N, C-alpha and C positions, 0 to 999 in steps of 0.2 A: 484457429488453433484451440485445442482443448486445454483446460486446466487440469493438471495432474499433481499428485503429491510429490512425485520424484522430480518435477520441474522446479524452477527457482522462484515461483510466484510468492510463496510464503516468505522466503528469505528477502525478496525484493520489497515486500510490504513492511517487513521488520526494519529494513534500511530506511524506508520513508518515515516510519514512526521515529526512528533514531534521529534523523535529520530534523524533524518537526520538534521533538523534545529539546534538541540542542539549540535550535533557534529560540524556543520559548524561554529556556533557562539563561542563555547568554545572547541577548539581542544586540549587544554592543560589538560582538565579533564582526569584523569586516571581511573575514576570509570566506564567508559563505555567499555564494552567488545564487540569484533566483533560478529555480528549476521547475520544469513542468514534467510530470511523470504521466505517461500514458500506458495503461494496462488494458489489453484486450484478450478475450477468450470466451469460451463457453463451457458448460458442464453437461455431461451426459445425464439423462433423466434419473438414473438410479445411483449416480455417484454423489453420495451425501457429503463427503469431505470436500469435493470440488465446489459444491454449492455453499458450504460454510466458508470456504476461501473467498468466494465471490462476495458473500455477505460481509466478511471482514474488510475486503477492499472497499466496498461501498460505505461501510461504517467509518472507516478511517478518512475517506474522502469527505464525508459529511462533516466530521469534526474539524478537519483542516479548512474546508471551504467556509464554514460558519464562524471561524475564529477571526 
């Protein structure tokens, strides 16, 4: 599946960032369950925005995994 601007990949990564920030700010909240997010896709060679989206996804994953 290809990464496109009109699909919800950016909205999904913003949701992941929101959840991560919420856990970091309020670790005592017991209403958050552990989640695993899996994102798959590829970008066309000339589609610069899709490549930036993939870079954003990988950068967010690095921050969360190294915390």
